[in-house]
C-alpha positions in Angstrom: 238.0 15.6 -208.3 238.5 14.5 -211.9 240.3 11.3 -212.9 244.0 11.2 -212.1 246.3 12.3 -214.9 248.5 9.3 -214.3 246.6 6.5 -215.9 248.3 3.8 -213.8 247.5 5.7 -210.6 243.8 6.0 -211.7 243.7 2.3 -212.5 245.1 1.5 -209.1 242.4 3.6 -207.4 239.6 1.9 -209.4 241.1 -1.6 -208.7 241.5 -0.7 -205.0 237.9 0.1 -204.4 236.9 -3.3 -205.6 238.2 -5.2 -202.6 240.3 -2.7 -200.6 243.3 -5.0 -201.1 246.3 -2.8 -202.0 248.6 -5.6 -203.1 246.0 -7.2 -205.4 245.0 -3.7 -206.8 248.7 -3.1 -207.6 249.0 -6.4 -209.4 245.8 -5.8 -211.4 247.2 -2.4 -212.2 250.2 -4.1 -213.8 252.7 -3.3 -211.1 255.3 -6.1 -210.6 254.0 -8.9 -208.4 257.4 -8.9 -206.5 257.0 -5.3 -205.4 253.2 -5.0 -205.4 252.9 -4.7 -201.7 255.5 -2.0 -201.4 254.0 -0.2 -204.4 250.6 -0.4 -202.8 251.9 1.0 -199.6 253.6 3.9 -201.3 250.6 4.6 -203.5 248.2 4.6 -200.6 250.2 7.3 -198.8 249.9 9.6 -201.8 247.3 12.3 -200.9 245.8 12.6 -204.4 245.4 8.8 -204.6 243.9 8.6 -201.2 241.4 11.4 -202.1 240.5 9.7 -205.4 239.9 6.4 -203.6 237.6 8.2 -201.1 235.8 9.8 -204.0 235.3 6.5 -205.8 234.2 4.7 -202.6 231.6 7.4 -202.0 230.4 7.2 -205.5 230.2 3.4 -205.2 228.2 3.4 -201.9 225.9 6.2 -203.3 225.2 4.1 -206.4 224.4 1.1 -204.3 222.4 3.3 -201.9 224.5 2.3 -199.0 223.7 4.8 -196.3 224.1 4.9 -192.6 220.3 4.9 -192.2 219.9 1.8 -194.4 222.7 0.0 -192.5 221.0 0.8 -189.2 217.6 -0.4 -190.5 219.3 -3.7 -191.4 220.8 -4.0 -188.0 217.3 -3.4 -186.5 215.8 -6.1 -188.7 218.4 -8.6 -187.4 218.1 -7.4 -183.9 214.4 -7.5 -183.6 213.2 -10.2 -186.0 212.0 -13.1 -183.9 211.5 -16.5 -185.4 208.1 -16.6 -183.6 207.0 -13.8 -186.0 207.5 -16.2 -188.9 205.5 -19.1 -187.3 202.0 -20.2 -186.8 201.2 -22.4 -183.8 198.4 -24.9 -183.5 197.3 -26.9 -180.5 196.3 -30.4 -181.2 195.0 -33.0 -178.8 196.0 -36.6 -179.0 194.8 -39.6 -176.9 197.6 -40.7 -174.7 195.8 -43.6 -173.2 193.0 -45.7 -174.5 189.7 -45.4 -172.8 189.1 -48.3 -170.4 186.1 -49.4 -168.4 185.7 -47.0 -165.5 188.2 -44.4 -166.6 187.8 -41.9 -169.5 190.4 -41.4 -172.2 193.3 -39.0 -171.3 194.1 -36.4 -173.9 197.4 -34.6 -174.2 197.8 -31.1 -175.6 200.5 -30.9 -178.2 201.6 -27.6 -179.8 202.9 -27.8 -183.4 204.7 -25.0 -185.2 204.4 -24.2 -188.9 206.0 -21.6 -191.0 203.6 -19.0 -192.1 202.7 -19.2 -195.8 205.3 -17.5 -198.0 202.8 -14.8 -199.1 202.0 -13.9 -195.4 205.7 -13.1 -194.7 206.9 -9.5 -195.1 209.8 -8.8 -197.4 211.9 -8.1 -194.3 211.0 -11.4 -192.8 211.7 -13.3 -196.1 215.2 -11.7 -196.1 216.3 -13.0 -192.8 215.5 -16.7 -193.2 218.5 -18.8 -194.2 217.2 -22.4 -193.7 214.0 -24.1 -192.9 213.8 -27.8 -191.9 211.0 -30.0 -190.6 211.2 -31.4 -187.1 208.9 -33.7 -185.1 207.0 -30.8 -183.8 206.9 -28.6 -186.9 209.8 -26.7 -188.4 213.1 -25.2 -187.3 214.2 -21.9 -188.8 217.7 -20.7 -189.1 218.0 -16.9 -189.6 220.9 -15.3 -191.5 223.8 -13.7 -189.7 224.2 -10.6 -191.8 226.2 -8.8 -189.2 229.6 -9.4 -190.7 228.5 -8.1 -194.1 226.9 -5.1 -192.5 230.1 -4.4 -190.4 232.1 -4.4 -193.6 229.7 -1.9 -195.3 229.6 0.2 -192.2 233.4 0.4 -192.1 233.6 1.4 -195.8 230.9 4.1 -195.1 233.0 5.3 -192.2 230.5 4.5 -189.4 233.1 2.7 -187.3 236.7 4.0 -186.9 239.3 1.6 -185.6 241.6 3.4 -183.1 244.9 2.0 -182.0 247.1 3.4 -179.3 250.7 2.7 -179.8 253.1 2.7 -176.8 256.6 1.6 -176.1 257.6 -1.3 -173.8 255.5 -1.6 -170.7 253.2 1.3 -171.8 256.0 3.9 -171.9 256.3 6.6 -174.6 257.9 5.7 -177.9 261.3 7.4 -178.2 262.7 7.9 -181.7 266.4 8.6 -181.9 267.0 10.5 -185.1 270.6 11.1 -186.3 271.0 13.1 -189.5 273.4 11.5 -192.0 276.8 13.1 -192.2 277.6 14.6 -195.6 
């Protein structure tokens, strides 16, 4: 599909794919702020505009190489990355009691955790670490929660479809009473 002939409609489509906010897209497309929400609603029901938005979304996700396969790989990274994969553990022994006459010193085993050297981490591992802080026994690692960003990308790519069932009061069917206007 080529660009829309109506330049204002084309601009609305291009603005809409930025953030998928119809009201803001209408305002940025120079529709009145007072009626922007109504204009957006009307524009989004237009088949040509809807098709153009889908085309622009597809082009945008293709340009950014957002594919279902890539999204699933990112989910897998989040699901299967274990902080232990990022750590090195050492066992150290410390004297817990001083040696006294007649009894030998008592040693206590203490495990300490250290983050692997940066160069030893894979690119995938580097991408999931949000925060590292030192603790008494080594380091604590906080991994990123990328799930919400991936959910948004997945919705844009059409992987998840929200379905809503609409019913009347107490689950009954919705009845529409239509009376044609008298002329």
